Structures are given as C-alpha cells and as structure tokens.
C-alpha positions as CSV (number, residue, x, y, z in Angstrom):
1,M,-24.4,-3.9,8.0
2,I,-22.9,-1.5,5.4
3,I,-21.0,1.1,7.3
4,F,-20.5,3.4,4.4
5,A,-21.2,3.1,0.7
6,E,-20.7,5.5,-2.3
7,S,-21.6,5.0,-5.9
8,C,-20.6,6.4,-9.2
9,E,-22.9,6.0,-12.1
10,R,-21.7,6.1,-15.7
11,P,-23.7,5.6,-18.9
12,N,-23.4,1.8,-18.9
13,T,-22.0,0.9,-15.5
14,I,-22.4,1.5,-11.7
15,T,-19.5,1.4,-9.4
16,V,-20.2,1.0,-5.6
17,D,-17.5,1.0,-2.9
18,G,-17.7,1.1,0.8
19,Y,-17.2,-0.8,4.1
20,T,-19.1,-3.5,5.9
21,D,-18.9,-4.7,9.5
22,K,-19.3,-8.4,8.9
23,K,-16.8,-10.7,10.5
24,T,-16.4,-13.2,7.6
25,I,-16.0,-12.8,3.9
26,R,-19.1,-14.9,3.3
27,G,-21.1,-12.6,5.6
28,A,-19.6,-9.5,3.9
29,V,-20.5,-10.7,0.4
30,K,-24.1,-11.4,1.5
31,D,-24.3,-7.9,3.2
32,I,-23.1,-6.3,-0.1
33,G,-25.6,-8.3,-2.1
34,R,-28.5,-7.2,0.1
35,F,-27.3,-3.6,-0.1
36,I,-27.0,-3.7,-4.0
37,E,-30.4,-5.3,-4.4
38,K,-32.1,-2.8,-2.0
39,V,-30.6,0.2,-3.8
40,Y,-30.6,-0.9,-7.5
41,H,-33.3,-3.7,-7.7
42,N,-31.5,-5.2,-10.7
43,G,-30.8,-8.8,-9.7
44,E,-27.0,-8.2,-9.2
45,G,-27.3,-8.4,-5.4
46,E,-29.4,-11.5,-5.6
47,H,-26.8,-13.1,-7.8
48,L,-24.0,-12.4,-5.2
49,I,-26.1,-13.9,-2.4
50,K,-26.9,-17.0,-4.6
51,M,-23.2,-17.5,-5.3
52,V,-22.4,-17.5,-1.6
53,N,-25.3,-19.8,-0.7
54,E,-24.4,-22.3,-3.4
55,G,-20.7,-22.2,-2.5
56,I,-18.0,-20.4,-4.3
57,S,-16.2,-22.6,-6.8
58,E,-14.3,-22.2,-10.1
59,T,-17.6,-22.0,-12.1
60,N,-19.5,-19.9,-9.5
61,N,-17.1,-17.2,-8.3
62,P,-18.0,-13.4,-8.1
63,F,-14.2,-12.6,-7.9
64,I,-13.6,-13.9,-11.4
65,K,-13.4,-10.9,-13.7
66,A,-15.6,-10.9,-16.8
67,V,-13.9,-11.0,-20.3
68,D,-14.9,-7.4,-20.7
69,A,-13.1,-5.8,-17.7
70,D,-15.1,-2.6,-18.2
71,S,-18.4,-4.3,-17.5
72,Y,-17.9,-6.3,-14.2
73,F,-15.5,-6.2,-11.3
74,F,-15.7,-7.3,-7.7
75,D,-13.0,-7.0,-5.1
76,I,-13.1,-7.2,-1.3
77,E,-10.4,-7.0,1.3
78,E,-10.1,-7.2,5.0
79,V,-9.2,-4.0,6.8
80,P,-8.5,-3.1,10.4
81,C,-10.6,0.1,10.3
82,A,-11.8,2.6,7.8
83,T,-11.6,6.4,7.4
84,R,-13.0,8.8,4.9
85,C,-12.1,12.4,4.3
86,G,-15.3,14.5,3.9
87,Q,-15.8,17.4,1.5
88,D,-15.4,19.7,4.5
89,G,-11.9,18.3,5.1
90,N,-12.9,16.4,8.3
91,V,-11.9,12.8,8.6
92,N,-14.7,10.4,9.5
93,D,-13.6,7.2,11.3
94,Y,-15.5,4.0,10.8
95,A,-13.8,1.8,13.5
96,D,-16.4,-1.0,13.1
97,A,-15.5,-1.7,9.4
98,N,-14.0,-5.1,8.7
99,Y,-14.1,-5.4,4.9
100,Y,-13.7,-2.8,2.1
101,F,-15.5,-3.6,-1.1
102,C,-15.7,-2.3,-4.6
103,I,-18.1,-3.7,-7.3
104,R,-18.8,-2.5,-10.8
105,F,-21.7,-3.9,-12.8
106,V,-23.7,-3.2,-16.0
107,K,-26.8,-1.1,-15.6
C-alpha cells in the first residue's frame, strides 16, 4: 500500500514521490504501478507492472534512464522509516514505510 504520495505537475511531465509499505522491491514497484495507473490512467503504471511480471533485464528495466533525462526518471530506495514535515510545521511519522520512490514521466 502507498503510505504517502505527492505529485508535481509541469507542462510536459508529472513527478510523483512517496513511500510504500511493501517488503520487496518487486512488490514496491507493482504497488507504485497500481497507484500511478489508478491516479493518472495513462498506461505508465501498467508498463511498470508488466516490466516486473516479465522480469527485469537489461532490455526491460524501469531504472534505466531515458536518453532525454527530462522526460523519464524512476528511482526507489529502501528506508527504515519515513517522516514528512507538514505545512503546519508538525512532523508526520510513517513508520510502516519500507521504500521511498520518485518517478517522473511524460503526460
């Protein structure tokens, strides 16, 4: 499950970052894919899930950056926990978070 996600939309791209509670990187990527597809309905999430289901390889890897670095980016890292400082200055703790992710894709 996505613990927290936030997006930033620009004229040509969308950047989404957040935390997931999945225990494996494979589960985390699928979780992110389902979230992206649910929110944006653009096929990007389905593509991530398809890559994981087919097996990540040199030719099928979401972590390979596109030639145009401004159009696509995907990074994920394991974290022990997550916190976020709210606009009111309070810190929210997401202790269940296992992976932090950031993905940018073309609209």
